[in-house]
C-alpha positions as a Markdown table, in Angstrom:
| # | Residue | x | y | z |
|---|---|---|---|---|
| 1 | Met | 33.5 | 95.4 | -90.3 |
| 2 | Lys | 34.4 | 99.0 | -90.9 |
| 3 | Ile | 34.0 | 102.4 | -89.0 |
| 4 | Thr | 34.7 | 106.0 | -90.2 |
| 5 | Leu | 36.2 | 108.8 | -88.2 |
| 6 | Glu | 35.8 | 112.4 | -88.9 |
| 7 | Arg | 37.4 | 115.3 | -87.1 |
| 8 | Lys | 34.8 | 117.8 | -85.8 |
| 9 | Asn | 36.8 | 120.8 | -84.4 |
| 10 | Thr | 40.3 | 122.2 | -84.7 |
| 11 | Glu | 41.5 | 120.1 | -81.9 |
| 12 | Tyr | 41.0 | 116.2 | -81.2 |
| 13 | Leu | 37.2 | 115.8 | -81.2 |
| 14 | Leu | 36.4 | 113.0 | -83.6 |
| 15 | Glu | 33.0 | 111.5 | -84.4 |
| 16 | Ala | 33.1 | 107.7 | -85.1 |
| 17 | Lys | 30.5 | 106.2 | -87.1 |
| 18 | Gly | 29.6 | 102.4 | -87.6 |
| 19 | Val | 27.9 | 100.9 | -90.5 |
| 20 | Ser | 24.6 | 101.2 | -88.7 |
| 21 | Gly | 25.0 | 105.0 | -89.0 |
| 22 | Asn | 25.1 | 105.3 | -85.1 |
| 23 | Thr | 27.9 | 107.8 | -83.7 |
| 24 | Val | 30.2 | 108.0 | -80.8 |
| 25 | Met | 32.1 | 111.2 | -80.0 |
| 26 | Ile | 35.8 | 110.6 | -79.1 |
| 27 | Asp | 38.2 | 113.2 | -77.6 |
| 28 | His | 41.6 | 113.7 | -76.1 |
| 29 | Ser | 41.2 | 113.1 | -72.3 |
| 30 | Gly | 43.9 | 115.8 | -71.7 |
| 31 | Met | 41.9 | 118.7 | -73.2 |
| 32 | Glu | 40.5 | 121.4 | -71.0 |
| 33 | Thr | 37.0 | 120.9 | -72.2 |
| 34 | Val | 36.5 | 117.1 | -73.1 |
| 35 | Gln | 33.5 | 116.5 | -75.4 |
| 36 | Gly | 33.8 | 112.7 | -76.0 |
| 37 | Val | 35.0 | 109.6 | -74.5 |
| 38 | Ser | 38.9 | 108.6 | -74.6 |
| 39 | Pro | 40.0 | 105.7 | -76.9 |
| 40 | Met | 41.0 | 103.9 | -73.8 |
| 41 | Glu | 37.6 | 104.3 | -72.2 |
| 42 | Leu | 36.1 | 102.9 | -75.4 |
| 43 | Leu | 38.0 | 99.7 | -74.8 |
| 44 | Leu | 36.6 | 99.4 | -71.3 |
| 45 | Met | 33.2 | 100.1 | -72.7 |
| 46 | Gly | 33.6 | 97.5 | -75.4 |
| 47 | Val | 34.4 | 94.9 | -72.9 |
| 48 | Gly | 31.6 | 95.8 | -70.5 |
| 49 | Ser | 28.9 | 96.0 | -73.3 |
| 50 | Cys | 29.9 | 93.0 | -75.2 |
| 51 | Ser | 29.7 | 90.8 | -72.1 |
| 52 | Ala | 26.4 | 92.5 | -71.2 |
| 53 | Ile | 24.8 | 91.6 | -74.5 |
| 54 | Asp | 26.0 | 88.0 | -74.0 |
| 55 | Ile | 25.0 | 87.7 | -70.2 |
| 56 | Ile | 21.7 | 89.3 | -70.8 |
| 57 | Ala | 20.9 | 87.0 | -73.9 |
| 58 | Ile | 21.9 | 83.9 | -71.8 |
| 59 | Leu | 19.8 | 84.9 | -68.8 |
| 60 | Lys | 16.8 | 85.7 | -71.0 |
| 61 | Lys | 17.1 | 82.2 | -72.7 |
| 62 | Gln | 17.1 | 80.7 | -69.2 |
| 63 | Arg | 13.9 | 82.8 | -68.3 |
| 64 | Gln | 15.6 | 84.9 | -65.6 |
| 65 | Asn | 13.9 | 88.1 | -64.9 |
| 66 | Ile | 16.3 | 91.0 | -65.0 |
| 67 | Thr | 14.9 | 94.2 | -63.7 |
| 68 | Ser | 18.2 | 96.1 | -63.6 |
| 69 | Tyr | 21.7 | 95.5 | -65.3 |
| 70 | Lys | 24.7 | 97.7 | -64.5 |
| 71 | Val | 28.5 | 97.2 | -65.2 |
| 72 | Glu | 31.5 | 98.8 | -63.8 |
| 73 | Val | 34.7 | 98.2 | -65.8 |
| 74 | Thr | 38.1 | 99.3 | -64.3 |
| 75 | Gly | 41.4 | 98.9 | -66.0 |
| 76 | Glu | 44.8 | 98.9 | -64.7 |
| 77 | Arg | 47.5 | 100.4 | -67.0 |
| 78 | Tyr | 51.2 | 100.3 | -67.0 |
| 79 | Glu | 54.1 | 102.2 | -68.8 |
| 80 | Leu | 55.6 | 100.6 | -71.9 |
| 81 | Asp | 57.9 | 102.9 | -73.7 |
| 82 | Asp | 55.9 | 105.9 | -74.5 |
| 83 | Ser | 52.4 | 104.3 | -74.0 |
| 84 | Lys | 50.1 | 103.1 | -71.3 |
| 85 | Pro | 48.4 | 99.9 | -72.5 |
| 86 | Phe | 46.1 | 98.0 | -70.2 |
| 87 | Lys | 47.6 | 95.4 | -67.9 |
| 88 | Ser | 44.4 | 94.2 | -66.6 |
| 89 | Met | 40.6 | 94.8 | -66.4 |
| 90 | His | 37.9 | 93.9 | -63.9 |
| 91 | Val | 34.2 | 93.8 | -64.8 |
| 92 | Leu | 31.7 | 94.0 | -62.0 |
| 93 | Val | 28.3 | 93.0 | -63.3 |
| 94 | Lys | 25.4 | 94.2 | -60.9 |
| 95 | Leu | 22.1 | 92.5 | -61.5 |
| 96 | Glu | 18.7 | 93.0 | -59.9 |
| 97 | Gly | 15.6 | 90.9 | -60.4 |
| 98 | Asp | 14.6 | 87.2 | -59.9 |
| 99 | Ile | 17.9 | 85.7 | -61.0 |
| 100 | His | 19.3 | 82.4 | -59.8 |
| 101 | Pro | 23.0 | 83.1 | -58.7 |
| 102 | Asp | 24.3 | 80.0 | -60.4 |
| 103 | Lys | 22.7 | 80.9 | -63.7 |
| 104 | Ala | 24.2 | 84.4 | -63.5 |
| 105 | Gln | 27.6 | 83.0 | -62.9 |
| 106 | Lys | 27.3 | 80.4 | -65.7 |
| 107 | Ala | 26.2 | 83.2 | -68.1 |
| 108 | Ala | 29.3 | 85.2 | -67.1 |
| 109 | Asp | 31.6 | 82.4 | -67.5 |
| 110 | Leu | 30.3 | 81.5 | -70.9 |
| 111 | Ser | 30.6 | 85.1 | -72.0 |
| 112 | Phe | 34.2 | 85.6 | -71.0 |
| 113 | Ala | 35.4 | 82.2 | -71.9 |
| 114 | Lys | 33.6 | 81.6 | -75.2 |
| 115 | Tyr | 31.4 | 84.4 | -76.5 |
| 116 | Cys | 32.6 | 87.9 | -76.0 |
| 117 | Ser | 34.6 | 88.8 | -79.1 |
| 118 | Val | 36.1 | 92.0 | -77.3 |
| 119 | Ser | 37.3 | 90.3 | -74.3 |
| 120 | Lys | 38.6 | 87.4 | -76.3 |
| 121 | Ser | 40.6 | 90.1 | -78.4 |
| 122 | Phe | 42.6 | 90.8 | -75.2 |
| 123 | Asp | 43.2 | 87.0 | -74.2 |
| 124 | Lys | 47.1 | 87.3 | -74.8 |
| 125 | Cys | 47.8 | 90.6 | -73.4 |
| 126 | Val | 45.2 | 91.8 | -70.7 |
| 127 | Glu | 44.2 | 89.8 | -67.7 |
| 128 | Ile | 40.4 | 90.1 | -67.5 |
| 129 | Thr | 38.5 | 89.2 | -64.4 |
| 130 | Tyr | 34.8 | 89.5 | -63.5 |
| 131 | Ser | 32.4 | 89.2 | -60.7 |
| 132 | Ile | 28.7 | 89.2 | -60.3 |
| 133 | Gln | 26.4 | 91.0 | -57.6 |
| 134 | Ile | 22.7 | 90.0 | -57.5 |
| 135 | Asn | 20.0 | 92.0 | -55.9 |
| 136 | Lys | 22.4 | 94.6 | -54.4 |
| 137 | Pro | 21.3 | 98.1 | -55.7 |
| 138 | Ser | 24.1 | 100.5 | -56.2 |
């Protein structure tokens, strides 16, 4: 796996590109005008999207009808020397549709315990918890 980064202005704005050719804009969150997501936001997005792909795939195989899928990922950080790594993350999965609660819970359990490579990458250093809400519009 490989990505490339290219600086797009005279400050911190970067364009990241994957092998697919798709891009993501990344910027310094402390700038007056922020034109992309921060690297730390990208980590939260990675956990949320990786688990979403797993959970949706598992529920589709179980013939569960998902009409809406939303995720909120929150991260708690701590001071470590001159950096602020994540201490913990919580993933809230909001599902709507004809979905059996036990199947949704099992799909999330499988994602976080077995399949989601992004969350598994944090196993030794970040506590990741998750919860499921079904048929509760945001």
